[in-house]
C-alpha positions as CSV (number, residue, x, y, z in Angstrom):
1,X,84.4,9.6,26.3
2,X,81.9,7.6,24.4
3,X,79.2,10.2,25.0
4,X,81.3,13.0,23.6
5,X,82.0,11.0,20.4
6,X,78.3,10.3,20.0
7,X,77.5,14.0,20.4
8,X,80.0,15.0,17.7
9,X,78.6,12.4,15.4
10,X,75.1,13.6,15.9
11,X,76.0,17.3,15.4
12,X,78.3,16.8,12.3
13,X,76.8,13.7,10.8
14,X,80.4,12.2,10.6
15,X,81.4,8.9,12.1
16,X,84.3,9.8,14.4
17,X,85.0,6.3,15.7
18,X,88.1,6.1,13.5
19,X,89.5,9.4,14.6
20,X,88.8,13.1,14.4
21,X,86.1,14.4,12.1
22,X,87.4,16.0,8.9
23,X,87.9,19.7,9.0
24,X,86.4,21.9,6.3
25,X,89.0,23.5,4.0
26,X,89.1,27.2,4.1
27,X,88.6,29.2,0.8
28,X,92.2,30.4,1.1
29,X,93.5,26.8,1.3
30,X,91.4,25.8,-1.6
31,X,92.8,28.6,-3.7
32,X,96.4,27.6,-2.7
33,X,95.7,24.1,-4.1
34,X,94.3,25.4,-7.3
35,X,90.6,24.8,-6.5
36,X,88.6,27.8,-7.9
37,X,84.9,28.5,-8.2
38,X,83.8,27.5,-11.7
39,X,84.2,30.1,-14.4
40,X,86.4,32.4,-12.4
41,X,90.0,33.4,-12.3
42,X,92.3,33.5,-9.3
43,X,92.6,37.3,-9.5
44,X,91.1,40.4,-11.1
45,X,94.3,40.9,-12.9
46,X,94.0,37.5,-14.5
47,X,90.4,38.2,-15.5
48,X,91.4,41.5,-17.1
49,X,94.3,39.8,-19.0
50,X,91.9,37.1,-20.2
51,X,89.7,39.8,-21.7
52,X,92.8,41.4,-23.2
53,X,93.7,38.0,-24.9
54,X,90.2,37.8,-26.2
55,X,90.6,41.2,-27.8
56,X,93.9,40.1,-29.3
57,X,92.3,36.9,-30.7
58,X,89.5,39.0,-32.2
59,X,92.1,41.3,-33.8
60,X,93.9,38.3,-35.3
61,X,97.0,38.6,-33.2
62,X,96.5,35.4,-31.2
63,X,95.4,32.0,-32.6
64,X,94.5,30.3,-29.3
65,X,94.9,30.7,-25.5
66,X,94.0,28.7,-22.5
67,X,93.9,29.5,-18.7
68,X,96.2,27.3,-16.7
69,X,96.4,24.9,-19.6
70,X,99.8,23.4,-19.0
71,X,101.9,22.3,-16.0
72,X,105.7,22.1,-16.3
73,X,107.8,19.8,-14.1
74,X,110.8,21.7,-12.8
75,X,112.3,19.0,-10.6
76,X,111.4,16.4,-8.0
77,X,108.0,17.4,-6.5
78,X,108.3,20.9,-8.0
79,X,106.1,22.1,-10.8
80,X,105.0,25.4,-12.4
81,X,101.6,26.1,-13.9
82,X,101.6,29.4,-15.8
83,X,98.4,31.5,-15.8
84,X,98.0,31.5,-19.6
85,X,99.4,29.5,-22.5
86,X,99.1,31.5,-25.8
87,X,99.7,30.5,-29.4
88,X,100.7,33.6,-31.4
89,X,99.8,33.9,-35.1
90,X,103.5,33.1,-35.9
91,X,102.9,29.7,-34.2
92,X,105.1,30.6,-31.2
93,X,103.9,29.4,-27.8
94,X,104.2,32.0,-25.1
95,X,103.5,31.5,-21.4
96,X,102.1,34.4,-19.4
97,X,102.3,34.8,-15.6
98,X,100.1,37.5,-14.1
99,X,101.5,38.9,-10.8
100,X,100.4,41.8,-8.6
101,X,103.0,40.8,-6.0
102,X,105.6,38.2,-6.5
103,X,107.3,36.2,-3.7
104,X,110.9,35.0,-4.0
105,X,109.9,31.3,-4.7
106,X,107.6,32.4,-7.6
107,X,110.5,34.4,-9.1
108,X,112.8,31.4,-8.9
109,X,110.2,29.1,-10.5
110,X,109.8,31.5,-13.4
111,X,113.6,31.7,-14.0
112,X,114.1,27.9,-13.7
113,X,111.2,27.3,-16.2
114,X,112.7,29.8,-18.6
115,X,116.0,28.0,-18.5
116,X,114.6,24.5,-18.9
117,X,111.9,24.9,-21.5
118,X,111.9,26.4,-25.1
119,X,108.9,28.6,-24.3
120,X,109.0,32.4,-24.0
121,X,107.8,33.3,-20.5
122,X,106.3,36.7,-19.9
123,X,105.6,38.3,-16.5
124,X,102.5,40.5,-16.7
125,X,101.8,43.3,-14.2
126,X,99.1,46.0,-14.1
127,X,100.2,49.5,-15.2
128,X,98.3,52.7,-15.5
129,X,98.1,52.4,-19.3
130,X,97.3,48.6,-19.4
131,X,99.7,45.8,-18.8
132,X,103.5,45.9,-18.3
133,X,105.0,42.8,-19.9
134,X,108.5,41.7,-19.0
135,X,110.2,38.6,-20.5
136,X,111.7,36.4,-17.9
137,X,115.5,36.1,-18.3
138,X,115.6,39.3,-20.4
139,X,116.1,42.9,-19.4
140,X,113.7,44.3,-22.0
141,X,110.2,45.5,-20.9
142,X,107.3,46.5,-23.2
143,X,103.7,47.8,-22.8
144,X,100.9,45.6,-24.1
């Protein structure tokens, strides 16, 4: 037994006397915990929407925006971080969530956040002509 621990320590450079050596975290697990490579977005849709927000800011339609700039507490050990927080020229704060595919738990978080906070929350999906924006809690859809 002692020899096998020594071999592991020599190969990995990790002292395993206190237990198992730490396992490397896969890139998928890192993404699930919000760890991204610097300067990149979690999806191509988010990158395209960030470019869209830059164009809107240049056109004077948006004062300010930030990627994952706010986290809302929804309940005990439950939080929601929207993809984008945007300040419109009217001063209104709008939260944008970009989704190519949405699981049930994400839909519930969006609805709960819309009911708890005074922000307008908009679900963004890719369409053939640009982006399809749907306000959470409202039936109305519009193209951006």
